[in-house]
N, C-alpha and C positions, 0 to 999 in steps of 0.2 A: 540597177537595183530597184526592186519594187518596194514601195513604202506600204506598210500595213496600216490601215486606218484603225485608230483606237480612240476610245472616248470613255471617260468615267461615267458610271451609271448616274451619278448625282447631277451630271451636266444636263440630262434630259428629264430627270424626275421633275414633275410639275409642268412640263411643257404641254402646250395645247396639241390635241390630236385632231386632225382634219382628214376628211376623205378627199378623193380626187375631184369631187364637185365643189370643194371648199366648205362643206358643212362641218360645223364644230361637233365633234363626237365626244369630247371630254378632255381628260388630261392623263398623263402618265403618273400613276400612283407609285409604282415600284417596278423593279426589274428583278426577276427571280432566277437564281443560278442553280444548275444541277451540279452539285459538288463532285459527284462521281465521274461525270463525263467532262466537266469543265465548260459546258455550254450554257448559253442562256436558255432556260427552260421555257419561259414566257415572260411577257411584259403585262403589267396589270393596268388596265384602262379604267379610270373612274368616270362614271357618266351620271348625269341627272342630279337631282337633289339641289339643295341650296345651302351654301356655306358648309358643305360636308354632311349635311343632314339628309337622309333619304337617298344617298348615292348608291348606285349598284356598281359592282366591280366585275370586270371581265378578264379572263386569262386569254391573252392574244399570242399565238405563236410568233416568236421573234422574227421568223423569215417573212412575215407579212408586213413588217414595219420598215419604213424608210425614214431616216432622220434628215431633216432639212436644217442644216446648221445655220444657213444665212437668215432664215426666218424664225429660228428657234421654235420649231414645231415638228411634229411627227406626222407623217402621212400614212394613212391606213386605207388601202383600196377596198372599201366595203361600203355597201349601201346602209344608210341609217336604219332602215326598217329591218334589215338582216341582223344588225347589231342588237336591236331591241329584243329580238326573239332568241338571241344567243344564250347559251348556258352561262349563268352568272352566279355571283355569290355576294354576301354582305361583308362588311369590314371585320366582323367578328368570326367569320367562318371561311377562312382561306383554304383553297384546295392544297392537298399535300402531293408532292411529286411521287410519293410511294403509292398513291392511288392512281395506278396507270389506267384503270377503267375510266375514271373521270377525265384524266388528261387525254386519253385516246378519243373520248367523246368530243372534247373541245377541238382537238386537231381535225377530226373528221367533219365536225360542223363547218369548219372554215375550209374544208376540202384540202387540207394539208396532210402530208405524211409526217407522222411523229418522228422527231429527230432520232429517237432511240431505235427506230426501225430502218434507218438509212445506213447501209453498210459501207458506203464510200465516204464517210465523214472526214477521213484524213488523207 
């Protein structure tokens, strides 16, 4: 019998995000669900700022994220400079899943296929 790995979203919300070089990229602000498909649409990375002021938020495709339960951190295999140039948003203007043009731009920026375009999901 194969065990399915499962984790509550609140378990990793707030966790540090590092790249494979060990650079601190920020922390997990939120995990956004697509209620129609039942999939994680994206995770929100909060980066920069001080005590929450001046932070920039990034929608990161969930398939790019690896959760390191032992170290209570999230690994994102992306260079810090590539992240700085990524499409982002501020805390008062979150992207809507209904805006597929924006979400497609995000997925393409990270060279990921949008999950809604993958036909073999099940």
